[in-house]
C-alpha positions as CSV (number, residue, x, y, z in Angstrom):
1,M,0.0,0.0,0.0
2,T,1.3,3.3,-0.8
3,T,0.1,6.2,1.3
4,K,0.1,9.8,0.1
5,P,-1.5,12.8,1.6
6,A,-4.6,14.2,0.0
7,T,-3.0,17.7,0.4
8,P,0.6,18.4,-0.7
9,L,3.6,18.8,1.8
10,P,4.8,20.9,3.5
11,Y,2.3,21.2,6.2
12,W,2.1,24.2,8.6
13,V,0.7,25.0,12.0
14,A,-1.0,27.9,13.3
15,R,-3.2,29.1,16.1
16,N,-6.7,29.9,14.9
17,D,-8.9,31.6,17.5
18,L,-8.9,29.2,20.4
19,H,-7.4,26.1,18.9
20,W,-4.5,24.7,16.9
21,V,-4.7,23.9,13.2
22,I,-2.5,22.0,10.8
23,G,-2.8,22.8,7.1
24,S,-1.3,22.9,3.6
25,G,-1.2,25.6,1.3
26,D,-4.1,27.9,2.1
27,K,-6.3,24.8,3.4
28,E,-6.9,23.9,7.1
29,I,-6.9,20.0,7.2
30,A,-7.2,19.4,10.9
31,T,-8.5,21.6,13.6
32,H,-9.1,21.6,17.3
33,L,-5.6,20.1,18.0
34,F,-3.5,20.4,21.1
35,K,-0.4,22.3,20.1
36,E,1.9,19.4,20.8
37,D,0.0,17.1,18.6
38,A,-0.1,19.7,15.8
39,L,3.5,20.2,15.9
40,Y,4.2,16.4,16.0
41,L,2.0,15.9,13.0
42,K,3.5,18.7,11.0
43,H,7.0,17.4,11.9
44,A,6.3,13.8,11.1
45,A,4.4,14.5,7.7
46,N,7.1,16.9,6.5
47,A,10.0,14.4,7.5
48,Y,8.4,11.3,5.6
49,P,9.8,12.0,2.3
50,E,13.4,12.4,3.6
51,L,12.9,9.1,5.7
52,I,11.8,7.2,2.5
53,A,14.7,8.6,0.5
54,A,17.4,7.6,3.2
55,L,15.9,4.2,3.5
56,R,16.0,3.7,-0.2
57,E,19.5,5.0,-0.3
58,Y,20.5,2.6,2.5
59,M,18.8,-0.4,0.8
60,A,20.6,0.3,-2.5
61,A,24.0,0.5,-0.6
62,Q,23.2,-2.8,1.1
63,E,22.7,-4.4,-2.4
64,R,26.2,-3.1,-3.2
65,L,27.6,-4.4,0.1
66,D,30.4,-6.5,-1.3
67,G,31.8,-3.5,-3.3
68,R,31.4,-0.9,-0.5
69,T,34.3,0.9,0.8
70,A,34.8,1.9,4.5
71,L,34.1,5.6,3.5
72,E,30.8,4.6,1.8
73,E,29.9,2.8,4.9
74,A,30.7,5.7,7.1
75,R,28.9,8.1,4.9
76,G,25.7,5.9,5.0
77,R,25.8,5.6,8.7
78,A,26.4,9.3,9.1
79,A,23.3,10.0,6.9
80,L,21.1,7.7,8.8
81,R,22.4,9.4,12.2
82,E,21.7,12.8,10.7
83,L,18.1,11.8,9.7
84,L,17.5,10.2,13.2
85,A,18.6,13.5,14.9
86,K,16.4,15.4,12.5
87,L,13.4,13.2,13.4
88,G,14.1,13.6,17.1
89,A,15.2,10.1,17.4
90,A,19.0,10.5,17.7
91,A,20.7,7.2,18.5
């Protein structure tokens, strides 16, 4: 199953009257959220394309495992560590 949002990324978060809203472009897509939930949803949704790209790159590198140099391995690990830190899940 491929999951794609009905509204394009990036998402934004704003306070609208008495509640928090997450949106895309000029559309509100979810309302009446707690601030922390809205910020988390925005963060996760906007990071998803980078996560997929990093995993695809990692998988391609694993397929070339026999021919990989130590430098390529170190770069791959560094890229994954950087992505984990960006996602707030530093190892």
